[in-house]
C-alpha distance (Angstrom), angle and dihedral (degrees) to the residues before:
residue distance angle dihedral
M1 . . .
N2 3.80 . .
E3 3.81 108.2 .
L4 3.80 91.6 -124.7
A5 3.81 90.8 52.7
K6 3.80 84.5 70.6
I7 3.82 88.3 70.8
P8 3.81 99.9 82.9
V9 3.80 118.5 -133.3
F10 3.79 122.6 -145.6
D11 3.78 104.7 -168.5
G12 3.79 126.4 -151.6
H13 3.79 98.6 -143.9
N14 3.79 141.6 19.4
D15 3.80 132.8 157.9
I16 3.79 100.0 -151.1
L17 3.82 93.2 128.9
S18 3.80 96.7 56.2
R19 3.83 90.7 40.1
L20 3.79 90.6 53.8
M21 3.80 90.8 49.5
H22 3.81 90.9 47.9
E23 3.80 89.7 53.7
G24 3.81 91.3 50.3
R25 3.77 135.1 -76.6
N26 3.81 96.4 -115.1
G27 3.78 110.7 91.8
A28 3.81 93.7 1.3
E29 3.79 93.5 135.9
A30 3.79 92.6 51.5
R31 3.81 92.3 49.1
V32 3.78 93.4 58.1
L33 3.81 95.9 38.0
R34 3.81 98.5 44.2
G35 3.79 99.6 28.4
S36 3.78 138.8 -97.6
D37 3.80 131.3 -148.8
R38 3.81 88.5 -139.4
M39 3.83 95.3 57.7
Q40 3.80 127.0 82.8
V41 3.81 88.8 -160.9
D42 3.78 124.3 39.7
M43 3.76 128.5 136.9
P44 3.83 97.7 -94.8
K45 3.82 90.7 49.9
A46 3.80 91.7 44.5
R47 3.81 91.8 53.3
E48 3.79 92.6 47.2
G49 3.80 94.0 48.2
G50 3.80 98.5 40.2
L51 3.82 94.8 -112.7
A52 3.80 100.8 157.9
G53 3.79 99.2 177.7
G54 3.75 146.3 -54.5
L55 3.77 150.6 175.3
C56 3.81 108.7 -49.4
A57 3.78 108.9 -154.0
V58 3.77 127.3 -141.9
Y59 3.81 102.1 -149.1
V60 3.81 127.3 177.3
P61 3.83 111.9 -150.9
S62 3.78 120.2 -128.4
P63 3.81 114.3 -101.8
S64 3.81 87.1 -120.0
W65 3.79 139.3 -10.0
G66 3.81 92.9 -119.9
A67 3.81 110.0 123.3
D68 3.80 124.9 -153.1
A69 3.80 126.4 -123.9
N70 3.82 90.3 -77.3
G71 3.79 92.4 51.6
D72 3.79 92.3 -107.6
L73 3.78 119.4 145.9
P74 3.80 115.2 -128.1
R75 3.77 119.7 -84.7
V76 3.79 119.8 -109.8
E77 3.79 117.9 -118.6
R78 3.80 109.8 -113.9
L79 3.83 99.9 -128.5
S80 3.80 91.4 49.6
A81 3.79 90.0 48.6
L82 3.80 90.9 49.0
E83 3.80 92.5 52.4
Q84 3.80 92.9 48.4
T85 3.80 92.8 44.9
I86 3.79 92.7 53.2
T87 3.82 91.3 45.1
Q88 3.81 93.3 53.0
A89 3.81 93.6 42.5
A90 3.80 89.0 52.0
L91 3.82 90.1 48.2
L92 3.81 89.4 56.0
R93 3.80 89.6 55.0
R94 3.81 93.2 44.8
I95 3.78 91.3 52.7
A96 3.79 89.6 54.5
A97 3.80 92.6 45.5
Q98 3.80 92.6 52.0
S99 3.81 96.7 41.1
D100 3.82 98.9 84.3
G101 3.79 88.3 -130.8
A102 3.80 97.0 -46.2
F103 3.82 94.1 109.7
S104 3.81 125.1 42.4
V105 3.80 131.6 -173.1
C106 3.81 106.3 -139.4
T107 3.80 129.3 -159.0
S108 3.81 100.0 175.4
V109 3.78 138.2 35.6
A110 3.79 87.6 -112.4
D111 3.82 87.4 58.8
I112 3.80 90.7 49.7
R113 3.79 93.6 49.8
S114 3.80 91.4 46.5
A115 3.81 91.8 50.6
M116 3.80 91.9 47.5
D117 3.81 90.7 49.5
K118 3.82 88.9 53.4
Q119 3.83 91.4 44.7
S120 3.79 89.3 -117.7
F121 3.82 115.0 143.2
A122 3.82 105.4 -102.8
A123 3.81 105.4 -140.1
V124 3.80 123.2 -173.7
F125 3.82 119.7 -160.8
H126 3.82 107.9 -121.0
I127 3.80 131.7 171.4
E128 3.81 121.3 -148.8
G129 3.81 105.8 -159.8
I130 3.80 116.2 2.5
E131 3.81 99.4 -139.8
A132 3.81 89.0 139.7
A133 3.82 92.5 70.7
G134 3.78 127.6 81.3
P135 3.80 127.2 -144.9
D136 3.82 90.3 -92.3
L137 3.84 87.5 67.2
D138 3.81 91.7 -146.6
L139 3.80 90.2 136.7
I140 3.81 91.6 59.0
H141 3.80 90.5 62.1
V142 3.81 90.9 48.7
L143 3.81 93.6 47.7
H144 3.80 91.8 46.6
A145 3.79 88.8 54.8
A146 3.82 87.0 50.8
G147 3.81 90.8 55.5
L148 3.82 105.7 -86.6
R149 3.80 107.6 155.7
T150 3.82 105.8 158.7
L151 3.79 131.0 38.4
G152 3.79 139.1 -178.7
P153 3.83 108.2 -154.0
V154 3.80 90.9 -147.4
W155 3.75 144.7 17.6
S156 3.83 114.2 -151.4
R157 3.82 95.2 -61.7
P158 3.81 135.5 69.3
N159 3.78 123.7 -88.6
I160 3.80 134.4 165.5
F161 3.81 91.4 -80.5
A162 3.80 104.7 47.3
H163 3.77 148.0 -23.4
G164 3.80 112.4 -92.1
V165 3.78 115.4 -141.5
P166 3.84 112.8 -104.3
F167 3.81 119.0 -128.4
R168 3.80 104.9 -96.7
F169 3.79 126.6 154.2
G170 3.78 114.0 -152.2
H171 3.80 92.7 26.8
D172 3.78 129.8 95.7
P173 3.83 120.1 -127.0
D174 3.82 92.7 -99.6
I175 3.81 92.9 112.7
G176 3.78 122.2 129.7
P177 3.81 136.3 -14.9
G178 3.79 129.7 -45.5
L179 3.79 133.2 -116.2
S180 3.77 122.2 -29.0
E181 3.80 119.1 -134.5
A182 3.82 87.4 -97.1
G183 3.80 87.5 52.3
R184 3.79 91.4 54.0
D185 3.80 89.5 50.3
L186 3.81 89.3 50.0
I187 3.81 93.0 54.4
R188 3.81 92.0 48.0
L189 3.81 90.7 50.6
C190 3.81 92.0 48.3
N191 3.81 88.5 52.9
R192 3.81 91.4 50.8
L193 3.80 93.2 47.7
K194 3.84 92.4 42.1
I195 3.81 92.0 -120.1
M196 3.81 110.2 157.5
V197 3.81 111.6 -119.8
D198 3.82 113.7 -139.3
L199 3.82 116.5 -149.6
S200 3.80 97.5 -168.6
H201 3.84 108.4 116.7
M202 3.83 89.8 23.2
N203 3.79 118.1 124.7
D204 3.80 121.8 -128.2
A205 3.81 97.0 -96.2
G206 3.80 91.3 49.4
F207 3.80 91.4 47.3
W208 3.79 92.4 55.7
D209 3.80 93.3 42.5
I210 3.81 88.7 56.3
A211 3.80 91.1 45.2
K212 3.82 89.1 57.0
I213 3.81 95.1 46.7
S214 3.80 106.3 34.7
D215 3.78 123.8 86.3
A216 3.83 91.6 -166.9
P217 3.81 130.6 86.7
L218 3.81 112.8 -81.1
V219 3.81 113.3 -112.8
A220 3.80 133.6 -171.3
S221 3.79 100.9 -174.7
H222 3.81 99.0 -168.9
S223 3.79 113.8 16.0
N224 3.79 136.2 110.3
A225 3.80 140.5 -148.3
F226 3.81 113.7 -63.5
A227 3.81 88.5 -160.9
I228 3.82 89.2 67.7
C229 3.81 101.0 31.5
P230 3.82 111.0 25.4
H231 3.80 96.8 -149.7
S232 3.80 122.0 140.4
R233 3.82 89.5 -124.3
N234 3.79 92.3 62.0
A235 3.81 129.1 88.3
T236 3.79 120.3 -103.6
D237 3.79 121.7 -137.8
S238 3.81 91.8 -103.2
Q239 3.81 90.2 51.9
L240 3.80 90.7 48.7
D241 3.80 89.6 51.0
A242 3.82 90.1 53.5
I243 3.80 90.9 49.0
R244 3.80 89.5 51.8
D245 3.80 94.6 45.3
T246 3.83 93.0 53.4
G247 3.80 94.0 46.8
G248 3.80 90.7 -109.4
L249 3.79 134.3 143.7
I250 3.79 142.2 -122.5
G251 3.81 120.3 -154.3
L252 3.80 119.5 -148.8
N253 3.82 110.6 -116.3
F254 3.82 111.4 -141.7
G255 3.82 94.0 -152.6
V256 3.79 109.2 123.2
K257 3.82 94.9 -142.5
F258 3.82 89.3 57.9
L259 3.80 91.9 47.6
H260 3.81 107.6 39.5
P261 3.83 111.6 92.5
E262 3.80 88.9 -134.0
G263 3.79 95.1 40.9
K264 3.79 92.9 -114.5
P265 3.84 119.5 161.7
D266 3.80 88.3 -129.3
T267 3.79 109.9 166.3
D268 3.83 89.1 -176.1
M269 3.81 90.7 60.1
D270 3.78 112.1 142.2
L271 3.78 120.7 -118.8
S272 3.80 88.2 -119.9
T273 3.81 88.0 79.7
M274 3.80 90.3 58.2
V275 3.81 90.3 46.7
R276 3.81 88.8 51.6
H277 3.81 90.4 56.4
V278 3.80 92.2 46.7
D279 3.81 90.4 49.6
Y280 3.80 90.9 51.1
L281 3.80 94.0 46.2
V282 3.81 92.7 47.3
E283 3.81 91.0 49.4
R284 3.82 91.4 49.3
V285 3.82 103.3 40.3
G286 3.81 103.9 15.8
I287 3.79 134.3 -106.8
D288 3.83 92.1 -81.2
H289 3.81 94.1 61.1
V290 3.82 104.6 52.3
G291 3.80 127.3 87.3
F292 3.78 141.0 145.4
G293 3.80 125.5 -76.9
S294 3.78 98.4 172.4
D295 3.82 101.4 178.7
F296 3.82 86.6 -144.4
D297 3.82 111.7 -175.4
G298 3.79 89.7 14.3
T299 3.79 107.0 71.6
L300 3.81 145.7 22.7
I301 3.81 110.3 -80.5
S302 3.80 131.9 -168.9
N303 3.78 114.3 -94.2
K304 3.82 86.2 -129.7
I305 3.83 83.7 78.6
G306 3.81 102.4 16.1
D307 3.79 97.8 168.6
A308 3.79 141.7 -14.6
T309 3.80 91.5 -56.8
G310 3.82 88.1 67.1
L311 3.80 96.0 62.9
P312 3.83 93.3 97.1
S313 3.82 88.0 57.3
L314 3.80 90.5 58.1
L315 3.80 91.7 46.1
G316 3.79 88.3 49.1
A317 3.80 91.4 52.3
L318 3.79 89.8 50.5
R319 3.81 91.2 48.5
S320 3.80 89.8 50.9
A321 3.81 88.0 51.5
G322 3.81 89.9 58.8
Y323 3.81 106.5 -89.8
D324 3.79 111.6 139.3
D325 3.80 125.9 -144.2
V326 3.82 93.8 -93.6
E327 3.80 91.0 53.2
L328 3.80 92.3 44.2
A329 3.80 90.6 52.8
K330 3.80 90.0 51.7
I331 3.81 93.1 51.4
A332 3.80 93.6 40.5
H333 3.81 98.4 51.3
G334 3.79 116.1 -35.7
N335 3.78 97.5 80.5
W336 3.80 92.9 49.9
L337 3.79 93.0 50.7
S338 3.80 91.4 47.0
L339 3.82 91.1 49.0
L340 3.79 92.2 50.0
E341 3.81 90.6 49.3
R342 3.83 89.7 53.1
T343 3.81 90.9 47.9
W344 3.81 101.9 38.8
G345 3.77 97.1 32.6
A346 3.82 92.3 -131.7
């Protein structure tokens, strides 16, 4: 095993559930447990690369990629979103049930630490865009009882709660209106239930609406520094300051188009670009508030990492840039676990 693979990584975002469903429901559990050439994260790759767990997103694809005159992607119909949400949440549980202990669904930091100690993949049930819920929010209570512990109100499209930020390079995230009244109710309920609210994919108005309402640390699970890569999906300096001031966290997104200073989908991008973002984020928010939010299986990643087996290469690049083992452990997993303890209370 690579020495740096011994530093476990707890990752703030992966899309293995929607990728498995895209590849076909039959045999999905076996593909992630035994390995698949088409997956960036499966259990063999996770073990080789030191990926100890992370937030596993339920994501409902857009019906098409055609944007309207405002650049907004089409909304998802609620019943379709509900069916797909339940299917992916059930898949998460089936993977754990069929894993012979190699994959655990965790609802507390104690669960995560226990799974990591047993070298069982510590999965947290996350939803990226809650189109499945209605304004009564009844579904949130049901999903919380089923293990939901983190939630992004939107993906990059509008829903009844907020206006997701469209994908625009060369434009800041100040696009569209903020939270609806239902969105404000959603944030208040998440605070009461201790569900972490994820601000990645939120536009600027929605970000600041949540900052005013929420009593929890602000978190952008898979976003980068707008100052380096001016993409609407990235966090501005003022947003980073708010994340820092609330004791929150930002997770480095590995997607090349959110990293490259010119927004290029450059799969030959050097790891130095990722280090540059980490350096900037650490300088702005502090070493205790930066982690990883890879977006594995959900975006185009540099072939210098490729998949979960490439995590030691990133840690090695950070070590070469001057980060010591204590700091690497914080970025790799410690900061995420500390953030979740502050948010969940356990």
